[in-house]
C-alpha positions in Angstrom: 69.7 53.5 138.1 72.1 50.8 139.2 70.8 48.6 136.3 71.6 51.3 133.9 75.2 51.7 135.2 75.7 48.0 135.0 74.6 48.0 131.3 76.9 50.8 130.4 79.9 48.9 132.0 79.1 45.8 130.0 78.9 47.9 126.8 82.3 49.5 127.5 83.9 46.1 128.0 82.3 44.8 124.8 83.6 47.7 122.8 87.2 47.2 124.3 87.2 43.5 123.3 85.9 44.4 119.9 88.8 46.9 119.3 91.4 44.4 120.5 90.1 41.8 118.1 90.2 44.3 115.2 93.8 45.1 116.0 94.8 41.4 116.0 93.0 40.8 112.7 94.7 43.8 111.0 97.2 42.6 108.3 100.9 43.4 108.8 102.5 46.0 106.5 104.6 44.1 103.8 108.4 44.6 103.9 109.7 46.4 100.8 112.2 44.4 98.8 114.5 46.1 96.3 114.8 45.1 92.6 117.2 42.2 92.1 120.4 43.2 90.2 123.5 41.4 89.0 126.7 42.8 87.5 128.8 40.2 85.6 132.3 40.6 84.2 134.8 38.3 82.6 138.6 37.9 82.2 140.4 35.8 79.6 142.8 33.7 81.6 146.3 32.5 80.9 147.1 29.6 78.7 149.8 28.1 76.4 150.0 30.1 73.2 150.0 26.8 71.3 146.7 25.7 72.8 143.5 26.2 70.8 141.5 27.0 74.0 141.7 29.5 76.7 140.3 29.7 80.2 137.7 32.3 81.0 136.8 33.5 84.5 133.3 35.0 84.9 132.6 36.9 88.1 129.4 38.6 89.4 128.2 40.8 92.1 124.5 40.9 93.1 122.1 43.0 95.2 118.8 42.1 96.7 119.2 38.6 95.3 118.4 35.3 97.2 118.9 32.9 94.3 119.7 32.9 90.6 121.0 30.9 87.6 123.5 31.4 84.8 122.6 29.5 81.7 120.5 27.3 83.9 123.1 26.5 86.5 122.6 27.8 90.0 124.9 30.7 91.0 126.3 31.7 94.4 125.0 34.9 96.0 125.7 37.7 96.8 129.0 37.2 94.9 130.6 34.4 93.0 132.6 33.2 89.9 133.0 30.3 87.5 135.8 29.2 85.2 135.3 27.4 81.9 137.2 26.9 78.6 136.5 28.5 75.2 138.1 28.2 71.8 140.1 31.1 70.3 137.7 33.1 68.1 134.6 31.8 69.9 131.8 33.9 71.3 129.5 32.8 74.1 126.3 34.4 75.4 125.6 34.0 79.1 122.1 34.5 80.6 121.8 35.5 84.2 118.4 35.3 86.0 118.2 36.5 89.6 115.3 36.7 92.0 114.7 38.7 95.2 112.9 37.6 98.4 109.5 38.7 97.0 109.8 36.5 93.9 110.6 39.4 91.6 113.0 38.3 88.8 115.5 40.2 86.7 117.5 39.1 83.7 121.0 40.1 82.5 123.1 39.1 79.5 126.9 38.9 79.1 128.7 38.3 75.8 132.1 36.7 76.1 134.3 36.9 73.0 137.8 35.4 72.7 140.0 36.9 70.0 141.1 34.5 67.3 144.6 35.8 67.3 145.3 37.2 70.8 148.1 39.8 71.1 151.3 38.7 72.8 151.9 39.9 76.3 154.3 42.7 77.2 156.1 43.7 80.3 158.2 46.7 81.5 159.9 46.7 84.9 161.8 49.4 86.7 162.8 50.2 90.3 163.4 53.2 92.4 165.4 53.8 95.6 164.5 56.8 97.7 162.1 57.8 94.8 165.1 57.9 92.3 165.9 55.6 89.4 169.4 54.3 90.0 171.6 51.4 88.8 173.2 50.5 92.1 172.1 50.7 95.6 174.6 52.0 98.2 176.4 49.5 100.5 173.9 47.9 102.9 171.1 48.5 100.4 167.6 49.4 101.6 164.0 49.6 100.6 163.2 49.6 96.8 160.0 50.0 94.9 159.6 47.8 91.8 157.0 48.9 89.3 155.6 46.4 86.7 153.5 47.5 83.7 152.1 44.7 81.6 149.5 44.0 78.9 147.6 41.1 77.3 148.0 38.7 80.2 148.4 38.1 83.9 151.6 38.9 85.8 153.2 36.1 87.9 155.7 36.4 90.7 156.5 33.7 93.2 153.4 31.7 92.2 151.0 34.6 92.7 149.0 36.1 89.8 148.2 39.7 89.3 145.5 40.6 86.8 145.5 44.4 86.8 148.4 46.5 85.6 150.5 48.2 86.9 151.6 46.4 90.0 154.0 47.9 92.6 156.1 45.7 94.9 158.0 47.0 98.0 161.1 45.0 98.9 164.0 45.5 101.2 167.2 44.5 99.4 170.4 44.0 101.4 172.4 42.2 98.8 172.3 42.0 95.0 169.2 40.1 94.0 167.4 39.1 90.8 163.6 39.1 90.5 162.0 37.0 87.7 158.6 38.2 86.4 156.4 36.4 83.9 153.3 37.5 82.0 151.2 34.7 80.5 148.2 35.4 78.3 146.2 33.9 75.4 148.8 35.2 73.0 151.8 33.6 74.7 154.3 34.1 77.5 157.0 36.6 78.2 159.6 36.5 81.0 161.5 39.5 82.2 164.2 39.7 85.0 165.4 42.7 86.9 168.6 42.7 89.0 168.8 45.1 92.0 172.5 45.6 92.5 173.8 46.5 96.0 177.3 48.0 96.1 179.8 45.7 97.7 182.2 46.7 100.4 185.6 46.3 98.9 187.8 44.3 101.2 190.7 46.4 102.5 194.2 45.8 101.3 196.8 44.7 103.8 198.1 48.2 104.2 194.6 49.6 104.6 194.0 47.0 107.2 197.1 48.1 109.0 196.1 51.7 108.8 192.6 50.9 110.3 194.1 49.0 113.1 195.3 52.1 114.9 195.4 54.6 116.5 198.9 55.7 115.5 200.9 57.9 117.8 203.9 59.9 116.5 207.2 59.2 118.2 209.7 60.9 116.0 209.9 63.9 113.7 212.7 64.3 111.1 213.6 66.9 108.5 215.5 66.8 105.2 216.8 70.0 103.6 217.0 68.5 100.1 217.0 65.3 98.1 219.9 63.0 99.1 220.8 65.0 102.2 220.8 63.3 105.6 217.7 63.3 107.9 218.0 65.1 111.2 215.6 65.0 114.1 213.5 68.1 114.5 213.0 70.2 117.6 209.5 70.3 118.9 208.6 73.7 120.4 207.3 74.0 124.0 203.8 74.4 122.8 203.9 71.0 121.1 205.8 69.0 123.5 202.7 67.4 124.9 201.0 67.2 121.5 199.7 63.6 121.1 199.9 63.7 117.3 197.6 60.7 117.0 195.9 59.6 113.8 192.8 57.4 113.8 191.9 55.7 110.5 188.5 54.1 110.0 187.4 52.4 106.8 187.6 55.0 104.1 187.6 57.8 106.6 190.5 59.4 108.4 190.3 61.4 111.6 193.2 63.6 112.5 193.4 64.4 116.2 196.1 66.7 117.4 195.3 66.0 121.0 193.9 68.2 123.8 196.8 70.7 123.7 197.7 72.6 120.5 199.6 75.7 121.5 196.9 75.9 124.2 194.3 77.4 121.9 193.1 75.3 119.0 191.1 72.0 118.5 192.7 70.5 115.4 190.2 67.7 114.7 189.2 67.1 111.1 187.4 64.3 109.2 187.4 63.4 105.5 187.7 60.5 103.0 191.1 58.9 102.4 192.5 56.7 99.8 195.6 54.6 99.6 197.0 53.9 96.1 200.3 52.0 96.2 202.5 53.9 98.7 200.6 57.3 98.3 198.2 58.1 101.1 195.8 60.9 100.3 193.9 62.4 103.2 192.4 65.4 101.3 193.0 67.3 98.1 196.0 69.1 99.6 197.9 66.5 101.6 199.6 63.4 100.0 202.1 61.3 101.8 204.6 58.6 100.7 204.2 55.9 103.3 206.0 52.8 104.5 203.8 50.7 106.9 204.0 47.5 108.9 201.7 46.1 111.5 203.2 48.3 114.2 205.2 51.1 112.5 204.1 53.8 110.1 206.5 56.2 108.5 205.4 58.9 106.1 207.2 61.5 104.1 205.5 64.8 103.3 206.9 67.3 100.8 205.4 70.6 101.8 207.7 72.7 99.6 208.1 70.2 96.7 211.1 67.9 96.4 213.7 70.3 97.9 212.7 69.7 101.5 210.7 67.0 103.3 209.3 66.0 106.7 209.4 62.5 107.9 207.3 61.4 110.8 207.4 58.0 112.5 204.3 56.6 114.3 203.8 53.5 116.4 200.5 51.7 116.7 198.9 52.0 120.1 197.4 48.8 121.4 193.6 48.9 121.6 191.2 46.6 123.3 
């Protein structure tokens, strides 16, 4: 009985070793490799229109490729390009042969034709500011979008080439600036410039500078009953005796401040654009004043009822830090 048990144990061990050996000798499952493919394209480059040759750039993209050739020359994988010269009117056939890791090969043809009489390049440029087409940007400028549409060549700006049209540029313009664009192609060269104009701040006149150097505080109020009649000092009512009657002028804007007390009830602050033409100060569409101004004194004459009566107010400039 023991002998039988010993034999069965040896038989089991033998079968186990046999199975292990079979597993080790079993061939591995081959790795599947996709079909090799290549997609070639070409672009006719830029050249002098007087030249009889042009440059051609051929580019390609591959998949499942470990090596390949183009007309017998090795090509880079997975992507690459090459540049060569061709005569105008010439046609060239390129043969691409690519191979995958399993040795499977694939073939692709590309026909490159250069026109005998290439069309001349064209270009059209425009810009927008806040999504609007305008001629002049406001003072201080801001971001602009320049759009370039071109054909029959490559666009160049600041030494950089752009092959595909249109091209959009985003610039921040703070002063008037000119951008020079160039399109060069087999049919020649065209240059186009666009000037983005930024409105300039007009320097103030001397009188405007005096006005803006305020604030100006009223110190005297006079009336005239008619042209040629003498001026007499007016009487300020009790509700206005503490009225500051102070004007503040900022560049191209006037702020009229009647102070904290105006008959105890109203806040008389108003803002609006102002202009000074000669001796006429206009603070709004209703109020025009004839003024005489120095660095420290401002006198203006207002004609509320026409030329038959007038009010003359004298101001002194308050010193500001």
